[in-house]
C-alpha positions in Angstrom: 26.8 0.9 11.9 30.0 -0.3 14.6 30.2 -0.9 18.0 32.2 2.5 18.1 29.6 4.1 16.8 26.6 2.8 18.9 29.1 3.7 22.3 28.9 7.1 20.8 25.1 7.6 20.7 24.9 5.7 24.2 26.9 8.2 25.3 25.5 11.1 23.5 25.3 13.6 26.2 28.9 13.2 28.0 31.4 15.2 27.8 33.8 15.1 24.4 31.0 13.1 22.6 29.7 15.2 19.7 25.9 14.6 17.7 25.1 15.6 14.1 22.9 17.7 14.1 21.0 15.0 12.4 20.8 13.2 16.0 20.4 16.0 18.6 17.4 14.3 20.2 20.0 11.2 21.7 21.3 13.9 23.4 18.7 12.8 26.1 19.4 9.6 28.4 15.8 8.8 28.1 15.7 9.4 24.3 18.4 6.9 23.8 16.6 4.1 25.8 13.5 4.3 24.3 15.5 5.0 21.1 17.7 1.2 20.8 14.4 -0.8 23.6 11.6 0.2 20.1 14.4 -0.4 17.7 14.7 -3.4 18.6 10.8 -4.3 19.8 10.4 -3.3 16.1 12.3 -5.6 14.2 10.4 -8.3 16.2 7.3 -6.4 14.8 7.6 -6.5 11.2 8.5 -10.4 11.3 5.5 -10.6 12.6 3.9 -8.6 9.9 5.5 -10.5 7.1 4.4 -13.9 8.6 0.9 -13.4 9.5 0.2 -12.1 5.5 2.0 -15.2 5.2 0.5 -17.1 7.2 -3.0 -16.0 6.1 -2.5 -16.6 2.4 -0.8 -19.8 2.7 -4.3 -20.4 5.1 -7.1 -18.9 2.6 -5.6 -18.4 -0.3 -7.1 -15.1 -0.3 -6.8 -11.2 -0.5 -10.0 -10.8 1.2 -9.5 -13.1 4.1 -5.7 -10.2 4.1 -8.3 -7.2 4.5 -10.6 -9.0 6.9 -7.7 -9.6 8.8 -7.2 -5.8 8.9 -10.8 -5.0 9.6 -10.5 -7.4 12.7 -7.8 -5.1 13.9 -9.5 -2.3 13.3 -12.5 -3.0 15.2 -11.8 -2.4 18.5 -9.7 1.3 17.7 -12.4 4.0 17.3 -13.3 3.8 21.3 -9.8 2.4 23.2 -7.7 4.6 21.2 -10.1 7.6 22.5 -10.2 6.0 25.8 -6.2 6.0 25.2 -6.0 9.5 24.3 -7.6 10.2 27.2 -5.3 8.1 29.3 -2.5 9.7 28.4 -4.0 13.4 29.1 -4.3 11.8 32.8 -2.3 9.4 33.6 1.7 8.4 33.6 2.4 7.2 30.2 5.4 4.9 31.0 2.6 2.8 32.3 0.5 2.9 30.2 2.9 2.0 27.7 4.8 -1.3 29.6 0.5 -2.4 30.1 0.7 -2.4 26.7 3.9 -3.7 25.5 3.8 -6.8 27.7 -0.6 -7.8 26.4 1.5 -7.0 22.9 3.9 -9.7 24.1 1.3 -12.2 25.1 0.0 -11.7 21.8 3.2 -13.2 20.3 3.8 -15.8 21.9 0.4 -17.2 21.7 0.4 -17.1 18.3 3.5 -18.7 17.8 2.9 -21.6 20.2 -0.7 -22.4 17.8 1.5 -21.4 14.8 4.3 -24.3 16.2 2.0 -26.4 17.0 0.1 -26.9 14.2 -2.9 -26.0 15.0 -3.5 -22.9 14.1 -6.7 -21.9 11.7 -7.0 -18.6 10.4 -9.8 -18.1 12.6 -7.5 -18.0 15.1 -5.3 -15.9 13.4 -8.8 -13.3 13.3 -8.7 -13.7 16.8 -4.8 -12.6 17.6 -5.5 -9.8 15.3 -8.3 -8.2 17.6 -6.3 -9.1 20.6 -3.6 -7.1 19.0 -5.6 -3.9 17.6 -6.9 -3.5 21.2 -3.5 -3.1 22.8 -2.2 -0.9 19.8 -5.4 1.5 19.6 -4.7 1.8 23.7 -0.6 2.0 23.0 -0.9 4.8 20.1 -1.5 7.8 21.7 0.7 7.3 24.8 3.5 5.6 22.9 3.1 9.6 20.1 2.7 12.2 22.8 5.7 10.6 25.4 8.3 11.4 23.1 7.5 15.1 24.4 8.2 14.1 27.6 11.4 11.8 26.5 13.7 15.2 24.7 12.0 17.2 27.4 10.2 19.9 25.1 9.7 20.9 22.0 12.9 21.7 20.1 13.7 18.2 19.2 10.1 17.2 18.6 10.9 16.4 15.8 14.1 15.5 15.2 12.7 12.9 17.9 9.7 11.8 15.6 11.9 11.5 12.7 14.4 9.2 14.6 11.2 6.8 15.9 10.4 6.6 11.8 14.3 5.8 11.6 13.6 3.1 13.4 10.2 2.0 12.5 11.8 1.2 8.8 14.3 0.1 10.4 12.3 -2.5 11.5 10.8 -2.4 9.1 14.0 -2.7 6.3 15.6 -5.9 8.7 12.3 -7.3 9.6 10.7 -8.4 6.8 14.9 -9.9 5.5 14.7 -11.7 8.5 10.9 -13.1 8.6 11.9 -14.0 5.1 14.7 -16.4 6.3 13.0 -17.4 9.1 9.6 -18.5 7.9 11.8 -20.1 4.5 13.7 -22.3 7.0 11.5 -22.6 10.0 8.0 -21.3 9.0 5.9 -18.8 9.9 6.3 -19.9 14.5 9.8 -18.9 14.3 8.8 -15.2 13.3 6.0 -15.0 16.2 8.3 -16.0 18.8 10.7 -14.0 17.9 8.4 -11.2 18.0 7.6 -12.2 21.1 10.9 -11.7 22.9 11.3 -8.8 21.0 9.3 -6.6 23.9 11.8 -7.4 25.9 13.8 -4.5 25.1 11.1 -2.5 25.2 10.2 -3.0 28.8 13.2 -2.9 29.9 14.0 0.3 28.6 11.1 1.2 30.0 11.9 -0.1 33.4 15.0 2.0 33.0 13.9 5.5 32.3 15.6 8.3 35.0 12.7 10.7 36.4 10.1 12.4 33.8 7.7 14.8 33.6 4.7 14.7 35.9 1.4 13.2 34.3 -1.7 15.7 34.1 -3.1 16.8 37.4 -6.6 16.1 35.3 -7.9 12.3 36.5 -9.7 14.0 39.7 -10.9 17.4 38.3 -11.9 16.7 34.8 -15.0 15.2 34.0 -15.4 12.3 32.6 -13.9 9.6 29.9 -17.2 11.3 27.6 -17.1 14.6 27.8 -13.4 14.8 28.5 -12.7 12.9 25.6 -14.9 15.2 23.6 -13.4 18.2 24.8 -10.4 17.3 22.4 -12.4 16.2 19.3 -14.3 19.8 20.1 -10.7 21.8 19.6 -10.0 19.9 15.9 -13.3 20.8 14.9 -12.3 24.6 15.3 -9.1 23.9 14.1 -8.9 24.4 10.0 -5.1 23.5 9.4 -5.9 20.6 12.2 -9.0 19.4 10.1 -6.6 19.3 6.6 -3.9 17.8 7.9 -6.3 15.3 9.3 -7.8 14.7 6.3 -5.3 14.3 4.7 -3.7 11.1 6.8 -7.4 10.0 6.4 -7.7 9.4 2.9 -3.5 8.1 2.2 -4.9 6.2 4.1 -7.8 5.0 2.8 -6.6 4.7 -0.6 -2.3 4.6 -0.9 -1.6 2.7 1.9 -4.0 -1.0 1.5 -0.6 -1.8 -1.1 1.2 -2.9 2.4 -1.6 -5.0 2.6 -1.6 -6.7 -0.9 2.0 -7.1 -1.5 2.1 -11.1 -0.8 0.1 -10.7 -4.3 1.8 -8.9 -6.1 4.8 -10.9 -4.4 3.2 -14.4 -5.4 1.4 -13.3 -8.3 2.3 -10.3 -9.8 5.7 -10.7 -9.7 5.8 -14.3 -10.2 7.5 -14.5 -13.0 10.1 -11.4 -12.7 11.3 -13.0 -9.2 11.8 -16.9 -10.2 15.3 -16.8 -10.9 15.5 -15.4 -7.4 14.1 -18.4 -6.2 15.9 -20.1 -8.5 19.4 -18.9 -7.6 19.3 -19.2 -3.6 16.4 -22.0 -3.1 16.7 -24.2 -6.1 19.5 -26.5 -7.7 21.4 -29.6 -6.8 22.9 -27.2 -4.0 20.8 -24.3 -3.0 22.1 -21.9 -1.6 19.6 -22.0 1.1 17.0 -24.7 2.8 13.3 -23.7 1.7 10.1 -24.8 3.4 8.6 -21.5 1.6 10.7 -19.9 -1.3 7.1 -17.7 -2.1 8.6 -15.6 1.1 11.7 -14.7 -0.1 10.2 -11.7 -3.1 8.0 -10.7 -0.7 10.7 -10.4 1.4 12.8 -8.1 -0.8 10.5 -5.9 -1.3 9.6 -5.1 2.0 13.0 -4.9 2.7 13.0 -2.1 0.0 9.8 -0.2 1.6 12.0 0.1 4.3 15.1 1.2 2.9 13.8 3.7 1.7 11.3 4.9 4.6 14.4 5.4 6.6 16.8 7.1 3.7 13.0 9.1 4.2 13.7 9.6 8.0 16.5 10.8 7.4 16.4 13.3 4.9 14.0 14.7 7.5 15.7 14.4 11.0 18.6 16.5 8.2 16.2 19.6 7.8 16.8 22.6 10.0 14.3 23.6 12.4 13.1 27.0 10.8 12.3 24.1 7.1 8.7 25.2 5.9 7.5 22.2 7.2 3.9 22.6 5.0 5.9 22.7 2.0 7.4 19.6 2.7 3.9 17.4 3.8 2.7 18.5 -0.3 5.5 17.2 -1.7 4.9 13.5 0.0 1.0 13.8 -0.4 1.4 14.0 -4.2 4.3 11.6 -4.7 3.5 8.6 -2.7 0.7 8.0 -5.0 2.8 8.8 -7.9 4.9 6.6 -6.7 2.5 3.9 -5.9 0.8 4.2 -9.8 4.3 2.7 -11.3 4.8 0.3 -8.9 1.3 -0.8 -9.6 2.2 -0.8 -13.0 5.2 -2.5 -13.3 6.0 -5.8 -14.2 9.7 -5.9 -13.7 11.0 -7.1 -10.1 14.1 -5.2 -10.4 12.1 -2.4 -11.5 9.1 -2.8 -8.5 12.0 -3.0 -6.0 13.2 0.5 -7.0 10.4 2.2 -7.1 9.2 0.7 -3.8 12.7 2.3 -2.4 10.7 5.9 -3.8 7.4 4.6 -2.6 8.7 4.4 1.1 10.3 7.6 0.5 7.7 9.8 -0.2 5.4 8.5 2.6 8.0 9.4 5.3 7.9 13.2 3.4 4.2 12.9 4.4 4.1 11.3 7.4 6.3 12.0 9.7 5.9 15.9 9.2 1.9 15.2 9.4 1.9 13.8 12.8 5.0 16.9 14.1 2.6 19.7 12.7 -0.1 17.9 14.9 1.9 17.7 18.1 3.8 21.0 17.9 0.3 22.8 17.4 -1.6 21.1 19.9 -1.8 22.2 23.4 -0.4 20.3 26.4 -3.5 19.5 27.6 -5.1 18.2 24.6 -1.7 16.2 23.4 -2.7 12.7 24.0 -6.7 13.4 23.1 -6.2 14.7 19.2 -3.2 12.4 19.4 -6.1 9.5 20.0 -7.6 11.0 17.1 -5.2 10.6 14.7 -5.0 7.1 15.8 -8.6 6.5 15.4 -8.2 7.9 11.9 -5.0 6.5 10.6 -5.4 3.3 12.2 -8.9 2.7 11.1 -8.7 4.1 7.7 -5.5 1.9 7.6 -7.3 -0.7 8.1 -10.9 -0.5 6.5 -8.6 0.2 3.6 -6.7 -2.9 3.6 -10.5 -4.7 3.3 -12.2 -2.4 0.6 -8.2 -2.9 -0.7 -8.6 -6.9 -0.8 -12.1 -6.9 -1.9 -11.1 -4.4 -4.7 -8.1 -7.0 -5.9 -10.4 -10.2 -6.0 -12.6 -8.5 -8.2 -10.2 -6.6 -10.4 -6.4 -7.9 -9.8 -4.0 -6.4 -7.1 -2.7 -3.7 -9.8 -6.3 -2.4 -10.6 -6.3 -2.2 -6.8 -3.7 -0.2 -6.1 -3.6 2.2 -8.6 -7.4 3.1 -8.6 -7.1 3.9 -4.7 -3.4 5.9 -5.8 -4.8 8.1 -8.4 -8.0 8.8 -6.2 -5.3 9.6 -3.5 -3.0 12.2 -5.9 -6.0 13.9 -7.0 -7.0 14.7 -3.7 -3.7 15.9 -2.9 -3.5 18.5 -5.6 -7.1 19.7 -5.0 -5.5 20.4 -1.1 -2.5 22.0 -2.3 -5.2 24.0 -4.7 -8.0 24.8 -2.4 -5.5 25.8 0.9 -2.7 27.4 -0.7 -1.9 28.2 3.6 -1.1 24.3 4.3 2.1 24.9 2.5 2.5 27.5 5.5 2.7 25.3 7.8 5.4 24.6 10.5 
């Protein structure tokens, strides 16, 4: 994107500046601030994700250790995400997000210092994963519910969620690529330090925003935390479409999404022979193109970058859809193609084929996830939205991280390809069952 295009985006609401329909949420100044601030921060987040995986695998050589790190992230999730959802319905969301983003900045800085000094041990990483999980658990519900406030209603909501997905996956595209270079030349610590620095952008964006809709006045009038949270759970249990959506999200997160946890094994072991020419070209010979301390990071960076590229394409597709599109059909398509492409990825032993297929994995995941979140948001009453999204966070993040543990254990037992393949196959069967058993899902939205 050129500087002129960036300037046009920033001045989107100025006279004479016109945006395509796929970028209509950027008409709102507060959302523009969020878009650019989050865009920078998410690059750092994905840098840390990759660096953490490489660090753990370097320290332990164990797939199960990667799963344990995910488990440590999920342990604080259930109580704190529900609490975060309740808080986001009662207190200013911006205040909550500022606190959680600052906490995550500090966590990244500590992890960077541990890695830089060389004293880092795997238990240090586990503790940092737990603290990061606690901050994320509180952060996710208000951050997702915040989008409605930023675009001043639901008219531009799906477009805003799609653009959020685009910057998330833009980070997934750029973050691993930059992390691969940083780790290969300077070690994992540099990726952690850069992530800490990236949080400054989103903090500045939050502090620069104009007036926001007032928060709910339920803090004094509502019952206690437990009763307030249970009210949101009861609402979801009464709404069959909500239950079906959350079950699709949970099964996919538990069985399909853990492929990401096993990516270091695919890059370093499964595709090692096929990726060797790439490493030799960049890092080998008498005059290598790069001075590589950790050349094994390069294939992983390529794979994660390919996922991010696919997810950006998927985000653009969803952002370009008309407002009256039948979202349920898009959801079903994404829910079925996501595990189908994962089966192909699990069977591949070619770096080139795996890279192409993983792009399709990224596209299909976004088709499923963005539409599911949109349907949850537009179907939730304003006063319950934070709690519904808190429950979504518990299900998605909980199943994702517990799924990472089971995928790691199964991978140690039968290998990473079989672990991913079995999970994807079961997820595909469940998706087919939902499509047949609940045809009304196709009519949602």
